The first five atom37 places (N, CA, C, CB, O) and aatype in JSON, in Angstrom:
{
  "aatype": [12, 16, 12, 3, 10, 11, 7, 11, 14, 9, 6, 12, 6, 15, 10, 9, 0, 18, 5, 6, 7, 15, 19, 19, 15, 12, 6, 19, 9, 11, 11, 6, 10, 7, 16, 19, 16, 9, 13, 0, 13, 3, 11, 7, 5, 7, 10, 15, 5, 8, 15, 0, 14, 13, 3, 0, 12, 19, 5, 9, 9, 3, 7, 6, 0, 6, 9, 16, 10, 0, 7, 6, 14, 8, 16, 19, 11, 11, 7, 6, 13, 10, 9, 12, 14, 0, 2, 19, 14, 8, 0, 10, 5, 0, 19, 2, 7, 14, 18, 11, 12, 19, 10, 16, 12, 9, 11, 15, 3],
  "atom_mask": [
    [1, 1, 1, 1, 1],
    [1, 1, 1, 1, 1],
    [1, 1, 1, 1, 1],
    [1, 1, 1, 1, 1],
    [1, 1, 1, 1, 1],
    [1, 1, 1, 1, 1],
    [1, 1, 1, 0, 1],
    [1, 1, 1, 1, 1],
    [1, 1, 1, 1, 1],
    [1, 1, 1, 1, 1],
    [1, 1, 1, 1, 1],
    [1, 1, 1, 1, 1],
    [1, 1, 1, 1, 1],
    [1, 1, 1, 1, 1],
    [1, 1, 1, 1, 1],
    [1, 1, 1, 1, 1],
    [1, 1, 1, 1, 1],
    [1, 1, 1, 1, 1],
    [1, 1, 1, 1, 1],
    [1, 1, 1, 1, 1],
    [1, 1, 1, 0, 1],
    [1, 1, 1, 1, 1],
    [1, 1, 1, 1, 1],
    [1, 1, 1, 1, 1],
    [1, 1, 1, 1, 1],
    [1, 1, 1, 1, 1],
    [1, 1, 1, 1, 1],
    [1, 1, 1, 1, 1],
    [1, 1, 1, 1, 1],
    [1, 1, 1, 1, 1],
    [1, 1, 1, 1, 1],
    [1, 1, 1, 1, 1],
    [1, 1, 1, 1, 1],
    [1, 1, 1, 0, 1],
    [1, 1, 1, 1, 1],
    [1, 1, 1, 1, 1],
    [1, 1, 1, 1, 1],
    [1, 1, 1, 1, 1],
    [1, 1, 1, 1, 1],
    [1, 1, 1, 1, 1],
    [1, 1, 1, 1, 1],
    [1, 1, 1, 1, 1],
    [1, 1, 1, 1, 1],
    [1, 1, 1, 0, 1],
    [1, 1, 1, 1, 1],
    [1, 1, 1, 0, 1],
    [1, 1, 1, 1, 1],
    [1, 1, 1, 1, 1],
    [1, 1, 1, 1, 1],
    [1, 1, 1, 1, 1],
    [1, 1, 1, 1, 1],
    [1, 1, 1, 1, 1],
    [1, 1, 1, 1, 1],
    [1, 1, 1, 1, 1],
    [1, 1, 1, 1, 1],
    [1, 1, 1, 1, 1],
    [1, 1, 1, 1, 1],
    [1, 1, 1, 1, 1],
    [1, 1, 1, 1, 1],
    [1, 1, 1, 1, 1],
    [1, 1, 1, 1, 1],
    [1, 1, 1, 1, 1],
    [1, 1, 1, 0, 1],
    [1, 1, 1, 1, 1],
    [1, 1, 1, 1, 1],
    [1, 1, 1, 1, 1],
    [1, 1, 1, 1, 1],
    [1, 1, 1, 1, 1],
    [1, 1, 1, 1, 1],
    [1, 1, 1, 1, 1],
    [1, 1, 1, 0, 1],
    [1, 1, 1, 1, 1],
    [1, 1, 1, 1, 1],
    [1, 1, 1, 1, 1],
    [1, 1, 1, 1, 1],
    [1, 1, 1, 1, 1],
    [1, 1, 1, 1, 1],
    [1, 1, 1, 1, 1],
    [1, 1, 1, 0, 1],
    [1, 1, 1, 1, 1],
    [1, 1, 1, 1, 1],
    [1, 1, 1, 1, 1],
    [1, 1, 1, 1, 1],
    [1, 1, 1, 1, 1],
    [1, 1, 1, 1, 1],
    [1, 1, 1, 1, 1],
    [1, 1, 1, 1, 1],
    [1, 1, 1, 1, 1],
    [1, 1, 1, 1, 1],
    [1, 1, 1, 1, 1],
    [1, 1, 1, 1, 1],
    [1, 1, 1, 1, 1],
    [1, 1, 1, 1, 1],
    [1, 1, 1, 1, 1],
    [1, 1, 1, 1, 1],
    [1, 1, 1, 1, 1],
    [1, 1, 1, 0, 1],
    [1, 1, 1, 1, 1],
    [1, 1, 1, 1, 1],
    [1, 1, 1, 1, 1],
    [1, 1, 1, 1, 1],
    [1, 1, 1, 1, 1],
    [1, 1, 1, 1, 1],
    [1, 1, 1, 1, 1],
    [1, 1, 1, 1, 1],
    [1, 1, 1, 1, 1],
    [1, 1, 1, 1, 1],
    [1, 1, 1, 1, 1],
    [1, 1, 1, 1, 1]
  ],
  "atom_positions": [
    [[54.83, 121.47, 118.85], [56.11, 121.13, 118.16], [56.62, 122.41, 117.55], [55.93, 119.99, 117.04], [55.9, 123.08, 116.81]],
    [[57.86, 122.75, 117.85], [58.46, 124.01, 117.25], [58.92, 123.88, 115.83], [59.65, 124.44, 118.07], [59.07, 124.87, 115.12]],
    [[59.15, 122.66, 115.41], [59.62, 122.42, 114.08], [59.03, 121.11, 113.53], [61.15, 122.4, 114.05], [58.64, 120.21, 114.28]],
    [[58.99, 121.05, 112.21], [58.33, 119.8, 111.66], [59.42, 118.69, 111.67], [57.74, 120.04, 110.13], [60.41, 118.73, 110.95]],
    [[59.14, 117.71, 112.53], [60.08, 116.63, 112.79], [59.51, 115.28, 112.04], [60.24, 116.43, 114.42], [60.19, 114.26, 111.99]],
    [[58.3, 115.38, 111.52], [57.65, 114.14, 111.05], [58.29, 113.63, 109.76], [56.15, 114.38, 110.84], [58.63, 114.42, 108.87]],
    [[58.44, 112.39, 109.65], [58.81, 111.7, 108.41], [60.29, 111.74, 108.04], [0.0, 0.0, 0.0], [60.67, 111.47, 106.9]],
    [[61.13, 112.09, 109.05], [62.59, 112.08, 108.78], [63.37, 111.67, 110.04], [63.06, 113.49, 108.29], [62.96, 111.97, 111.16]],
    [[64.55, 110.93, 109.82], [65.36, 110.55, 110.99], [65.9, 111.76, 111.62], [66.5, 109.62, 110.61], [66.3, 112.71, 110.95]],
    [[65.91, 111.75, 112.93], [66.47, 112.82, 113.75], [67.29, 112.28, 114.82], [65.42, 113.68, 114.33], [66.86, 111.34, 115.49]],
    [[68.49, 112.82, 115.07], [69.3, 112.35, 116.29], [68.69, 113.23, 117.43], [71.04, 112.59, 116.11], [68.79, 114.46, 117.42]],
    [[68.08, 112.56, 118.37], [67.39, 113.19, 119.51], [68.3, 114.08, 120.3], [66.8, 112.14, 120.41], [67.93, 115.18, 120.7]],
    [[69.48, 113.6, 120.54], [70.42, 114.41, 121.38], [70.77, 115.75, 120.9], [71.66, 113.7, 121.55], [71.08, 116.67, 121.66]],
    [[70.72, 115.85, 119.58], [71.08, 117.15, 118.92], [69.94, 118.15, 118.87], [71.55, 116.88, 117.5], [70.17, 119.3, 118.5]],
    [[68.77, 117.76, 119.22], [67.64, 118.67, 119.17], [67.55, 119.68, 120.28], [66.42, 117.91, 119.16], [66.81, 120.66, 120.2]],
    [[68.28, 119.44, 121.29], [68.26, 120.4, 122.44], [69.73, 120.51, 123.03], [67.21, 119.89, 123.58], [70.52, 119.57, 123.13]],
    [[69.97, 121.79, 123.41], [71.32, 122.07, 123.97], [71.28, 122.41, 125.4], [71.99, 123.19, 123.25], [70.26, 122.86, 125.9]],
    [[72.44, 122.19, 126.13], [72.51, 122.56, 127.44], [72.54, 124.07, 127.6], [73.65, 121.93, 128.04], [73.03, 124.76, 126.71]],
    [[72.07, 124.59, 128.65], [72.27, 126.01, 128.98], [72.73, 126.07, 130.47], [70.92, 126.88, 128.73], [72.15, 125.46, 131.37]],
    [[73.82, 126.84, 130.64], [74.37, 126.92, 131.96], [73.38, 127.2, 133.12], [75.37, 127.96, 131.94], [72.64, 128.19, 133.07]],
    [[73.37, 126.38, 134.12], [72.53, 126.62, 135.29], [71.03, 126.57, 135.12], [0.0, 0.0, 0.0], [70.23, 127.1, 135.89]],
    [[70.69, 125.81, 133.94], [69.23, 125.73, 133.59], [68.81, 124.32, 133.23], [68.9, 126.66, 132.4], [69.62, 123.43, 132.98]],
    [[67.51, 124.19, 133.24], [66.81, 122.93, 132.71], [66.06, 123.5, 131.39], [65.68, 122.2, 133.9], [65.26, 124.43, 131.43]],
    [[66.42, 122.85, 130.29], [65.75, 123.24, 129.03], [64.78, 122.08, 128.55], [66.86, 123.56, 127.9], [65.13, 120.9, 128.69]],
    [[63.65, 122.4, 128.03], [62.77, 121.43, 127.56], [62.19, 121.79, 126.17], [61.69, 121.23, 128.55], [62.08, 122.96, 125.79]],
    [[61.82, 120.69, 125.43], [61.22, 120.87, 124.11], [60.22, 119.72, 123.89], [62.33, 120.91, 122.96], [60.56, 118.53, 123.87]],
    [[58.94, 120.19, 123.72], [57.95, 119.16, 123.39], [58.06, 118.66, 121.94], [56.56, 119.7, 123.63], [58.0, 119.47, 121.01]],
    [[58.22, 117.37, 121.74], [58.45, 116.88, 120.4], [57.05, 116.43, 119.83], [59.52, 115.67, 120.42], [56.76, 116.63, 118.65]],
    [[56.2, 115.83, 120.71], [54.86, 115.41, 120.44], [53.98, 115.83, 121.59], [54.79, 113.92, 120.2], [54.28, 115.54, 122.75]],
    [[52.86, 116.54, 121.26], [51.9, 116.92, 122.25], [50.55, 116.68, 121.7], [52.07, 118.34, 122.67], [50.09, 117.34, 120.77]],
    [[49.87, 115.64, 122.34], [48.54, 115.16, 121.94], [47.75, 115.09, 123.18], [48.58, 113.76, 121.22], [48.28, 115.15, 124.29]],
    [[46.45, 114.98, 123.0], [45.54, 114.87, 124.14], [45.86, 113.63, 125.02], [44.08, 114.79, 123.63], [45.73, 113.68, 126.25]],
    [[46.28, 112.52, 124.37], [46.52, 111.31, 125.09], [47.99, 111.13, 125.54], [46.11, 110.15, 124.25], [48.34, 110.1, 126.11]],
    [[48.84, 112.11, 125.31], [50.21, 112.0, 125.83], [51.18, 112.98, 125.17], [0.0, 0.0, 0.0], [50.85, 113.65, 124.19]],
    [[52.38, 113.04, 125.74], [53.43, 113.83, 125.27], [54.76, 113.11, 125.26], [53.5, 115.02, 126.07], [54.99, 112.15, 126.0]],
    [[55.64, 113.61, 124.4], [57.04, 113.17, 124.34], [57.83, 114.57, 124.42], [57.38, 112.26, 122.92], [57.71, 115.45, 123.57]],
    [[58.62, 114.66, 125.49], [59.43, 115.88, 125.76], [60.88, 115.53, 125.92], [58.93, 116.6, 127.03], [61.2, 114.52, 126.55]],
    [[61.76, 116.32, 125.37], [63.21, 116.21, 125.53], [63.69, 117.26, 126.49], [63.94, 116.35, 124.18], [63.33, 118.43, 126.36]],
    [[64.49, 116.86, 127.43], [65.02, 117.81, 128.49], [66.58, 117.73, 128.39], [64.48, 117.4, 130.03], [67.17, 116.73, 127.99]],
    [[67.2, 118.91, 128.8], [68.6, 118.99, 129.03], [68.79, 119.69, 130.33], [69.31, 119.7, 127.89], [68.38, 120.84, 130.51]],
    [[69.42, 119.0, 131.26], [69.69, 119.39, 132.66], [71.15, 119.71, 132.77], [69.29, 118.28, 133.67], [72.0, 118.86, 132.51]],
    [[71.45, 120.94, 133.16], [72.88, 121.33, 133.43], [73.22, 120.63, 134.79], [73.08, 123.0, 133.5], [72.33, 120.27, 135.57]],
    [[74.58, 120.46, 135.03], [74.97, 119.86, 136.26], [74.46, 120.6, 137.48], [76.43, 119.76, 136.32], [74.57, 121.82, 137.53]],
    [[73.9, 119.89, 138.46], [73.37, 120.5, 139.63], [71.91, 120.82, 139.5], [0.0, 0.0, 0.0], [71.3, 121.17, 140.51]],
    [[71.3, 120.71, 138.34], [69.93, 121.02, 138.15], [69.13, 119.8, 138.35], [69.68, 121.6, 136.82], [69.65, 118.69, 138.34]],
    [[67.77, 120.03, 138.53], [66.95, 118.9, 138.69], [65.48, 119.27, 138.78], [0.0, 0.0, 0.0], [65.14, 120.44, 138.65]],
    [[64.6, 118.27, 139.0], [63.21, 118.5, 139.22], [62.92, 118.06, 140.59], [62.33, 117.78, 138.22], [63.27, 116.91, 140.88]],
    [[62.33, 118.81, 141.54], [62.03, 118.4, 142.88], [60.98, 117.34, 142.93], [61.62, 119.55, 143.67], [60.36, 117.07, 141.9]],
    [[60.75, 116.74, 144.02], [59.97, 115.58, 144.2], [58.52, 116.01, 143.91], [60.16, 114.98, 145.64], [57.99, 117.0, 144.42]],
    [[57.9, 115.14, 143.02], [56.51, 115.33, 142.61], [55.88, 113.99, 142.14], [56.44, 116.39, 141.49], [56.62, 113.01, 142.12]],
    [[54.67, 113.86, 141.78], [54.13, 112.76, 141.2], [53.22, 113.02, 140.07], [53.51, 112.03, 142.14], [52.77, 114.15, 139.91]],
    [[52.92, 112.06, 139.29], [52.05, 112.28, 138.13], [50.93, 111.24, 138.13], [52.87, 112.2, 136.8], [51.12, 110.13, 138.62]],
    [[49.81, 111.59, 137.61], [48.67, 110.63, 137.68], [48.75, 109.5, 136.6], [47.32, 111.41, 137.5], [47.83, 108.7, 136.46]],
    [[49.91, 109.45, 135.85], [49.98, 108.46, 134.77], [51.48, 107.89, 134.92], [49.65, 109.15, 133.25], [52.36, 108.54, 135.49]],
    [[51.69, 106.65, 134.36], [53.05, 106.12, 134.24], [53.78, 106.99, 133.26], [53.07, 104.62, 133.78], [53.21, 107.52, 132.3]],
    [[55.09, 107.13, 133.54], [55.95, 107.88, 132.64], [57.27, 107.15, 132.47], [56.19, 109.31, 133.16], [57.79, 106.52, 133.39]],
    [[57.81, 107.24, 131.24], [59.14, 106.62, 130.91], [60.17, 107.65, 130.73], [59.07, 105.76, 129.65], [59.94, 108.55, 129.92]],
    [[61.3, 107.63, 131.39], [62.47, 108.39, 131.23], [63.5, 107.65, 130.54], [62.95, 108.85, 132.47], [63.91, 106.59, 131.02]],
    [[63.97, 108.13, 129.4], [65.07, 107.62, 128.63], [66.29, 108.5, 128.61], [64.64, 107.4, 127.28], [66.18, 109.62, 128.11]],
    [[67.39, 108.1, 129.09], [68.54, 108.96, 129.1], [69.29, 108.88, 127.71], [69.48, 108.56, 130.3], [69.67, 107.79, 127.27]],
    [[69.48, 109.97, 127.09], [70.16, 110.04, 125.79], [71.54, 110.68, 125.82], [69.32, 110.79, 124.84], [72.22, 110.71, 124.79]],
    [[71.97, 111.19, 126.97], [73.31, 111.74, 127.17], [73.61, 111.81, 128.65], [73.43, 113.15, 126.53], [72.77, 112.24, 129.45]],
    [[74.79, 111.39, 129.02], [75.14, 111.53, 130.51], [74.42, 110.51, 131.35], [0.0, 0.0, 0.0], [74.06, 109.42, 130.91]],
    [[74.22, 110.94, 132.6], [73.47, 109.97, 133.52], [72.65, 110.89, 134.49], [74.51, 108.94, 134.38], [73.02, 112.02, 134.79]],
    [[71.57, 110.33, 134.93], [70.67, 111.01, 135.91], [70.54, 110.2, 137.21], [69.25, 111.22, 135.28], [70.62, 108.97, 137.26]],
    [[70.35, 110.99, 138.24], [69.94, 110.3, 139.51], [68.43, 110.52, 139.61], [70.73, 110.88, 140.85], [67.94, 111.65, 139.67]],
    [[67.72, 109.4, 139.62], [66.24, 109.5, 139.69], [65.86, 108.78, 141.06], [65.5, 108.77, 138.36], [66.13, 107.6, 141.27]],
    [[65.24, 109.55, 141.91], [64.78, 108.97, 143.12], [63.31, 108.65, 142.95], [65.03, 109.9, 144.32], [62.51, 109.52, 142.6]],
    [[62.94, 107.37, 143.21], [61.63, 106.89, 143.03], [61.16, 106.24, 144.33], [61.58, 105.91, 141.87], [61.71, 105.24, 144.79]],
    [[60.12, 106.86, 144.93], [59.67, 106.29, 146.19], [60.73, 106.33, 147.24], [59.22, 104.89, 146.0], [60.71, 105.47, 148.12]],
    [[61.66, 107.28, 147.23], [62.64, 107.44, 148.19], [63.91, 106.64, 147.94], [0.0, 0.0, 0.0], [64.85, 106.7, 148.73]],
    [[63.94, 105.9, 146.85], [65.08, 104.98, 146.52], [65.83, 105.56, 145.33], [64.58, 103.51, 146.2], [65.24, 105.63, 144.25]],
    [[67.12, 105.99, 145.45], [67.86, 106.57, 144.31], [68.19, 105.53, 143.34], [69.11, 107.26, 144.76], [68.45, 104.38, 143.69]],
    [[68.19, 105.95, 142.01], [68.62, 105.1, 140.93], [69.51, 105.87, 140.0], [67.43, 104.53, 140.19], [69.14, 106.99, 139.64]],
    [[70.65, 105.39, 139.58], [71.49, 105.99, 138.62], [71.02, 105.38, 137.28], [73.02, 105.74, 138.94], [70.99, 104.16, 137.12]],
    [[70.66, 106.26, 136.3], [70.17, 105.89, 135.0], [71.06, 106.44, 133.99], [68.78, 106.33, 134.77], [71.16, 107.67, 133.9]],
    [[71.74, 105.63, 133.18], [72.83, 106.08, 132.28], [72.32, 106.08, 130.85], [74.1, 105.15, 132.41], [71.28, 105.52, 130.51]],
    [[73.18, 106.8, 130.0], [72.81, 106.95, 128.6], [72.52, 105.44, 128.0], [74.04, 107.73, 127.77], [73.25, 104.47, 128.2]],
    [[71.37, 105.46, 127.28], [70.92, 104.19, 126.67], [69.99, 103.33, 127.6], [0.0, 0.0, 0.0], [69.45, 102.31, 127.18]],
    [[69.84, 103.76, 128.85], [68.95, 103.09, 129.8], [67.71, 103.94, 129.96], [69.64, 102.86, 131.17], [67.71, 105.12, 129.62]],
    [[66.61, 103.32, 130.51], [65.34, 103.91, 130.85], [64.83, 103.5, 132.15], [64.38, 103.61, 129.86], [65.3, 102.51, 132.73]],
    [[63.88, 104.2, 132.66], [63.24, 103.91, 133.9], [61.77, 104.29, 133.76], [63.92, 104.65, 135.08], [61.43, 105.4, 133.35]],
    [[60.91, 103.32, 134.12], [59.45, 103.65, 134.17], [59.05, 104.04, 135.53], [58.59, 102.49, 133.71], [59.25, 103.32, 136.51]],
    [[58.44, 105.27, 135.57], [58.03, 105.72, 136.92], [56.49, 105.49, 137.04], [58.42, 107.27, 137.17], [55.74, 106.1, 136.27]],
    [[56.04, 104.69, 137.91], [54.67, 104.34, 138.07], [53.8, 105.61, 138.46], [54.55, 103.21, 139.14], [54.29, 106.56, 139.07]],
    [[52.54, 105.55, 138.06], [51.61, 106.65, 138.41], [51.53, 106.81, 139.91], [50.19, 106.38, 137.83], [51.57, 105.83, 140.66]],
    [[51.43, 108.05, 140.34], [51.14, 108.48, 141.75], [52.29, 108.11, 142.7], [49.83, 107.82, 142.26], [52.1, 108.18, 143.91]],
    [[53.5, 107.72, 142.18], [54.63, 107.42, 143.04], [55.53, 108.64, 142.98], [55.39, 106.11, 142.59], [55.86, 109.11, 141.89]],
    [[55.93, 109.18, 144.18], [56.69, 110.45, 144.27], [58.11, 110.13, 143.6], [56.82, 110.96, 145.88], [58.69, 109.07, 143.81]],
    [[58.61, 111.08, 142.81], [59.92, 110.9, 142.18], [60.56, 112.27, 142.05], [59.81, 110.19, 140.78], [59.88, 113.29, 142.12]],
    [[61.82, 112.29, 141.86], [62.64, 113.45, 141.62], [63.83, 113.16, 140.75], [63.07, 114.02, 142.88], [64.3, 112.02, 140.73]],
    [[64.37, 114.19, 140.01], [65.44, 113.91, 139.1], [66.49, 114.94, 139.37], [64.96, 113.92, 137.61], [66.22, 116.1, 139.67]],
    [[67.74, 114.47, 139.24], [68.86, 115.36, 139.57], [70.06, 115.08, 138.67], [69.26, 115.21, 141.04], [70.36, 113.93, 138.38]],
    [[70.75, 116.15, 138.24], [72.03, 115.92, 137.41], [73.12, 116.1, 138.47], [72.23, 117.01, 136.08], [73.49, 117.23, 138.79]],
    [[73.61, 115.03, 139.0], [74.56, 114.94, 140.1], [76.02, 114.98, 139.53], [74.3, 113.6, 140.93], [76.85, 115.81, 139.91]],
    [[76.26, 114.02, 138.58], [77.77, 113.84, 138.14], [78.02, 114.6, 136.89], [78.16, 112.29, 137.87], [79.07, 114.45, 136.27]],
    [[77.07, 115.42, 136.47], [77.34, 116.2, 135.2], [76.01, 116.39, 134.52], [0.0, 0.0, 0.0], [74.98, 115.87, 134.97]],
    [[76.04, 117.13, 133.43], [74.73, 117.35, 132.69], [74.22, 116.03, 132.17], [74.89, 118.36, 131.47], [74.94, 115.04, 132.09]],
    [[72.96, 116.06, 131.83], [72.36, 114.92, 131.13], [71.16, 115.42, 130.26], [71.89, 113.83, 132.18], [70.61, 116.5, 130.47]],
    [[70.81, 114.6, 129.3], [69.64, 114.84, 128.41], [68.69, 113.54, 128.54], [70.14, 115.1, 126.82], [69.17, 112.4, 128.62]],
    [[67.44, 113.79, 128.56], [66.48, 112.7, 128.59], [65.27, 112.98, 127.7], [66.01, 112.45, 130.03], [65.02, 114.11, 127.26]],
    [[64.54, 111.88, 127.45], [63.35, 111.96, 126.73], [62.3, 111.41, 127.78], [63.42, 111.13, 125.32], [62.45, 110.33, 128.34]],
    [[61.24, 112.22, 128.01], [60.11, 111.89, 128.94], [58.87, 111.57, 128.02], [59.79, 113.15, 129.99], [58.35, 112.41, 127.28]],
    [[58.47, 110.34, 128.13], [57.24, 109.9, 127.43], [56.13, 109.62, 128.42], [57.52, 108.63, 126.58], [56.24, 108.75, 129.28]],
    [[55.01, 110.39, 128.28], [53.85, 110.14, 129.19], [52.62, 109.9, 128.38], [53.61, 111.33, 130.16], [52.23, 110.7, 127.53]],
    [[52.01, 108.78, 128.66], [50.75, 108.36, 127.91], [49.61, 108.54, 129.04], [50.84, 106.69, 127.29], [49.66, 107.91, 130.1]],
    [[48.64, 109.39, 128.74], [47.58, 109.68, 129.67], [46.49, 108.58, 129.47], [47.01, 111.15, 129.46], [45.59, 108.71, 128.64]],
    [[46.63, 107.54, 130.24], [45.62, 106.41, 130.11], [45.75, 105.53, 131.44], [45.91, 105.48, 128.71], [46.78, 105.49, 132.1]],
    [[44.68, 104.89, 131.71], [44.69, 104.02, 132.86], [45.42, 102.71, 132.56], [43.27, 103.75, 133.32], [45.53, 101.85, 133.43]]
  ]
}
C-alpha cells in the first residue's frame, strides 16, 4: 500500500487518475490470502485474455467496461460488478471510454 488508508473513509474513484494511453493500477490491500487493486483504463486500453487460479470480483467505480468471460462479452457499468470464476479465460477492454475498477481476489479454494 503506497499510503495509509486504514481507519478513514475514502472515495475509491479519487485514489487513481487516468493516464492517456495507459492502464494504471494501485494495490490498496496486499495480503498472502488476497489483494484489492484499483485500476484506471484509458479508452482503448485493456487486459488481454488470461485466467487466474482463483475467483475474482471486478467492481466498476467509473465508466463502463467490456469484460469477455469464456468468450461471451458483458458490459459492466458503474455500480455493477462481475465475478470471474477461477480458471475461466477472461479479458477486459475500455471500449466506450475510460473506466475505473476495483479487482478483489481471494486466494482460496
